[in-house]
SEKOLRO-156486 format. One record per residue: residue in three letters; x negated, y, z negated of N, C-alpha, C in turn. Coordinates in Angstrom, 2 decimals. Each point is the difference from the previous one (the first is absolute). Example, Ala and Ser with C-alpha at 12.3 -4.5 7.8 and 13.67 -1.06 7.14 Angstrom:
BEGIN
ALA	-13.19	-5.69	-7.80	0.89	1.19	0.00	-0.90	1.20	0.00
SER	0.35	1.05	0.72	-0.82	1.19	-0.06	0.77	1.09	-0.73
***
This chain:
BEGIN
MET	128.52	-157.29	109.20	0.05	1.45	-0.09	1.40	0.41	-0.44
ARG	0.05	0.84	-1.02	1.29	0.51	-0.48	0.43	1.18	0.86
VAL	1.23	-0.02	0.46	0.50	1.08	0.84	0.61	1.08	-0.88
ASP	-0.59	1.21	0.05	0.52	1.15	-0.73	-0.43	1.27	0.74
GLU	0.16	1.15	-0.66	-0.32	1.27	0.68	-1.47	0.11	0.37
LYS	-0.86	-0.78	-0.64	-1.43	0.05	0.33	-0.27	-0.55	1.41
CYS	0.90	-0.83	0.51	-0.17	-0.51	1.37	0.01	1.14	1.01
ASP	0.77	1.06	-0.31	0.01	1.17	0.87	-1.37	0.66	0.06
ILE	-0.72	-0.04	-1.11	-1.34	0.58	-0.06	-0.93	-0.75	0.94
TYR	0.05	-1.32	-0.07	-0.85	-0.81	0.86	0.36	0.25	1.47
SER	1.29	0.07	0.27	0.46	0.25	1.38	-0.47	1.37	0.49
PHE	0.03	0.99	-0.86	-0.51	1.32	0.36	-1.47	-0.09	0.39
GLY	-0.78	-0.71	-0.80	-1.42	-0.16	0.29	-0.24	-0.70	1.33
VAL	0.74	-1.07	0.24	-0.14	-0.74	1.25	0.35	0.87	1.20
LEU	1.15	0.62	-0.06	0.47	0.82	1.13	-0.96	1.16	0.28
THR	-0.45	0.66	-1.04	-0.91	1.13	0.17	-1.30	-0.45	0.66
MET	-0.58	-1.08	-0.49	-1.25	-0.50	0.57	0.21	-0.44	1.45
GLU	1.11	-0.67	0.28	0.26	-0.45	1.36	0.14	1.17	0.96
VAL	0.67	1.06	-0.43	0.20	1.15	0.87	-1.33	0.69	0.31
PHE	-0.79	0.27	-1.03	-1.26	0.71	0.23	-1.05	-0.85	0.70
MET	-0.01	-1.30	-0.29	-1.04	-0.85	0.56	0.43	-0.70	1.29
GLY	1.29	0.01	0.27	0.47	-0.64	1.22	-0.23	-1.51	-0.01
ARG	0.06	-0.60	-1.18	-0.22	-1.45	-0.14	1.13	-0.60	-0.82
ARG	0.23	-1.29	0.20	1.01	-0.71	-0.77	-0.52	-0.36	-1.38
LEU	0.93	-0.34	-0.88	-0.33	-0.34	-1.37	-1.08	-1.08	-0.10
GLY	0.16	-1.07	0.74	-0.98	-1.09	-0.05	-1.39	0.48	0.37
ASP	-0.09	0.85	1.01	-1.29	0.55	0.40	-0.58	0.85	-1.11
LEU	0.85	0.78	-0.66	-0.46	0.87	-1.08	-0.52	-0.81	-1.18
ILE	0.73	-1.04	-0.37	-0.42	-0.82	-1.14	-1.33	-0.66	0.30
SER	-0.14	-0.56	1.18	-1.27	-0.62	0.38	-1.13	1.02	0.00
TYR	0.31	1.17	0.52	-1.01	1.05	0.10	-0.48	0.43	-1.39
PHE	0.94	0.28	-0.92	-0.40	0.43	-1.34	-0.66	-1.13	-0.78
SER	0.46	-1.23	0.19	-0.63	-1.13	-0.69	-1.45	-0.16	0.43
SER	-0.24	0.11	1.30	-1.37	-0.13	0.47	-0.86	1.16	-0.47
LEU	0.60	1.18	-0.09	-0.74	1.16	-0.52	-0.39	-0.20	-1.45
GLN	0.94	-0.46	-0.81	-0.27	-0.19	-1.42	-1.05	-1.08	-0.23
SER	0.03	-1.05	0.78	-0.94	-1.09	-0.21	-1.40	0.33	0.49
THR	-0.11	0.89	0.97	-1.33	0.31	0.53	-0.54	1.35	-0.46
SER	0.81	0.82	-0.66	-0.44	1.35	-0.35	-1.20	0.00	-0.93
SER	-0.11	-0.98	-0.88	-1.12	-0.01	-0.92	-1.30	-0.39	0.69
SER	0.07	-0.71	1.11	-1.21	-0.42	0.68	-0.37	0.89	1.18
MET	0.81	1.02	0.27	-0.26	0.88	1.14	-0.88	1.16	-0.42
SER	-0.91	0.39	0.87	-0.77	1.21	-0.26	0.88	1.19	0.37
SER	-0.36	1.19	-0.49	0.86	1.17	0.17	0.24	0.37	1.45
ASP	-0.91	-0.35	0.91	0.20	0.36	1.40	0.88	-1.00	0.74
GLN	0.44	-1.08	-0.65	0.83	-1.01	0.66	1.48	0.13	-0.39
HIS	0.35	0.94	-0.86	1.39	0.15	-0.44	0.88	0.53	1.13
VAL	1.25	-0.45	0.00	0.96	0.40	1.01	0.55	1.38	-0.34
LEU	0.00	0.88	0.97	0.52	1.34	-0.20	1.52	0.01	0.19
LEU	0.68	0.77	-0.83	1.45	0.11	0.09	0.42	0.44	1.40
LYS	-0.72	0.94	0.58	0.36	0.52	1.32	0.03	-1.10	1.06
ASP	-0.79	-1.06	-0.21	-0.05	-1.09	0.96	1.15	-0.99	-0.17
THR	0.73	0.10	-1.11	1.12	-0.91	-0.23	1.34	0.63	0.32
ILE	0.01	1.31	0.15	1.25	0.69	0.34	0.37	-0.35	1.44
ASP	1.27	-0.16	0.25	0.50	-0.34	1.33	-0.60	0.96	1.03
GLN	-0.71	-0.55	0.95	-0.70	0.80	1.00	0.95	0.72	0.95
ARG	1.28	-0.37	-0.03	0.98	0.70	0.83	0.39	1.35	-0.61
LEU	-0.35	0.19	-1.29	0.28	1.27	-0.67	-1.16	0.96	0.19
SER	0.29	1.27	0.03	-1.07	1.00	0.05	-0.74	-0.01	-1.33
PRO	-1.32	0.16	0.03	-0.75	0.03	-1.27	0.49	1.16	-0.86
PRO	0.22	-0.25	-1.28	0.49	1.08	-0.87	-1.10	1.01	-0.30
VAL	0.39	1.25	-0.12	-0.94	1.06	-0.36	0.64	0.87	-1.07
GLY	-0.84	0.68	-0.76	0.47	0.94	-1.01	0.97	-0.61	-0.98
GLN	1.13	0.68	-0.17	1.03	-0.41	-0.95	0.53	-1.39	0.32
SER	0.11	-0.33	1.28	0.50	-1.33	0.39	-0.91	-1.11	-0.50
ALA	-1.30	0.22	0.07	-0.96	-1.00	-0.47	0.15	-0.20	-1.51
LYS	0.16	1.10	-0.72	0.17	-0.07	-1.45	1.25	-0.79	-0.36
TYR	1.11	0.29	0.69	1.25	-0.72	-0.27	-0.11	-1.47	0.36
LEU	-0.66	-0.30	1.10	-0.15	-1.39	0.41	-0.78	-0.78	-1.04
VAL	-1.11	0.53	-0.47	-0.81	-0.69	-1.00	0.79	-0.20	-1.29
SER	0.67	1.04	-0.48	0.80	-0.10	-1.22	1.10	-1.05	0.14
THR	0.67	0.02	1.12	1.10	-0.94	0.23	-0.52	-1.43	0.11
MET	-1.13	-0.18	0.67	-0.58	-1.34	0.12	-0.45	-0.52	-1.36
LYS	-0.56	0.85	-0.84	-0.40	-0.43	-1.34	1.23	-0.43	-0.79
MET	1.06	0.76	0.10	1.22	-0.34	-0.72	0.58	-1.31	0.53
ALA	0.03	-0.16	1.32	0.51	-1.23	0.59	-0.82	-1.20	-0.47
ARG	-1.31	0.17	-0.06	-0.88	-1.08	-0.45	0.28	-0.37	-1.45
ALA	0.30	1.01	-0.84	0.34	-0.27	-1.40	1.28	-0.84	-0.09
CYS	0.90	0.20	0.94	1.27	-0.75	0.03	-0.20	-1.45	0.43
LEU	-1.19	-0.32	0.52	-0.29	-1.36	0.46	-0.95	-0.74	-0.95
ASN	-0.18	0.52	-1.20	-0.88	-0.63	-0.97	0.38	-1.46	-0.18
ASP	-0.98	-0.86	-0.19	0.26	-1.42	-0.20	0.85	-0.28	-1.24
ASN	-0.09	0.89	-0.98	0.75	-0.17	-1.24	1.22	0.93	0.00
PRO	1.21	-0.55	0.14	1.21	0.84	0.04	0.17	0.88	-1.24
GLN	-0.57	-0.41	-1.13	0.08	0.80	-1.21	-0.71	1.34	0.16
LEU	-0.92	0.09	0.95	-0.77	1.22	0.23	0.59	0.88	1.10
TRP	1.09	-0.44	0.62	0.64	0.81	1.04	0.58	1.26	-0.63
PRO	-0.11	1.14	0.68	0.65	1.21	-0.51	1.51	-0.11	0.18
THR	0.72	0.85	-0.68	1.45	0.08	0.23	0.24	0.91	1.20
MET	1.19	-0.04	0.56	0.31	0.88	1.12	-0.04	1.47	-0.44
GLU	0.37	0.24	-1.23	-0.09	1.37	-0.52	-1.46	0.47	-0.03
GLN	-0.91	-0.86	-0.43	-1.42	0.34	-0.01	-0.52	0.22	1.43
VAL	0.44	-0.84	0.93	-0.39	0.17	1.40	0.48	1.34	0.51
SER	1.25	0.31	-0.24	0.58	1.27	0.45	-0.75	1.19	-0.58
GLN	-0.30	-0.05	-1.29	-0.72	1.10	-0.64	-1.41	0.15	0.58
ALA	-0.68	-1.13	0.18	-1.37	0.04	0.53	-0.03	0.54	1.43
LEU	0.96	-0.41	0.80	0.04	0.48	1.38	0.40	1.48	0.06
GLY	0.78	0.44	-0.96	0.44	1.39	-0.05	-1.08	0.98	-0.43
ARG	-1.02	-0.50	-0.69	-1.04	0.92	-0.48	-1.34	-0.24	0.67
GLN	0.02	-0.35	1.25	-1.23	-0.24	0.75	-0.72	1.32	0.27
SER	-0.54	0.59	-1.05	-0.63	1.30	0.17	-1.50	-0.03	-0.22
LEU	-0.54	-1.13	-0.39	-1.44	-0.08	-0.21	-0.72	-0.12	1.34
PRO	-1.14	0.66	0.14	-0.74	-0.10	1.26	-0.64	-1.38	0.13
LEU	-0.33	-0.37	1.21	-0.72	-1.25	0.22	-1.41	0.16	-0.57
LEU	-0.51	-1.04	-0.65	-1.33	0.07	-0.59	-1.11	-0.16	1.03
SER	0.36	-0.52	1.17	-0.95	-0.12	1.09	0.77	0.15	1.31
PRO	-0.71	0.30	1.09	0.71	0.16	1.29	0.73	-1.28	0.38
PHE	1.16	0.15	0.64	0.82	-1.14	0.38	-0.81	-1.05	0.76
ASN	-0.84	0.44	0.92	-0.77	-0.94	0.84	-1.00	-0.84	-0.78
SER	-0.26	0.34	-1.27	-0.96	-0.77	-0.77	0.64	-0.81	-1.13
ILE	1.31	0.04	-0.12	0.69	-0.74	-1.07	0.03	-1.48	0.36
LYS	-0.47	-0.81	-0.93	-0.05	-1.44	0.20	1.31	-0.64	-0.43
LEU	0.41	-1.03	0.71	1.26	-0.66	-0.28	0.07	-0.52	-1.43
GLU	-1.10	-0.51	-0.51	0.04	-0.55	-1.36	0.23	1.08	-1.06
GLU	-0.17	1.27	0.36	0.31	1.07	-0.93	1.50	0.05	-0.32
LEU	0.81	-0.57	0.87	1.44	-0.08	-0.24	0.32	-1.03	-1.09
LEU	-0.95	-0.86	-0.28	0.24	-1.07	-0.97	-0.19	0.48	-1.43
GLY	-0.47	1.22	-0.17	-0.23	0.54	-1.34	1.30	0.30	-0.72
ASP	-0.16	0.42	-1.23	1.16	0.32	-0.84	0.71	1.25	0.52
VAL	1.30	0.00	-0.11	0.82	1.14	0.36	0.73	0.44	-1.25
VAL	-0.09	1.27	-0.34	0.70	0.51	-1.16	1.42	0.33	0.43
CYS	0.97	-0.66	-0.60	1.39	0.13	0.45	0.86	0.79	-0.96
ASN	-0.44	0.20	-1.20	0.87	0.69	-0.95	-0.35	1.46	-0.08
GLY	0.98	0.77	-0.36	-0.38	1.29	-0.10	0.69	1.19	0.03
***
């Protein structure tokens, strides 16, 4: 691995996920790896909900807090992409976090964890 400013992006993703999920990096990697390998064989009622992965010591987010949490988790997940060439820049992360004005497409309690694995638009 080449050490450059992109390492900060990966670190941001790791730290953000650890804080919200209350789990260590190794646990997160195992968790996402198992999700990716089994997501294609799971029926829709077996998917893990985001609310169930958030640190249970935190109060469940509501309203604006839920929107910010989902946006931030999506951005953090983009920073952990397997391909470093696809990592956003810190400027893109900052811009994306600064314009978190879109409403949630579904209620927080129904958002599935694998929805965080989708594409994140970082430029803009």
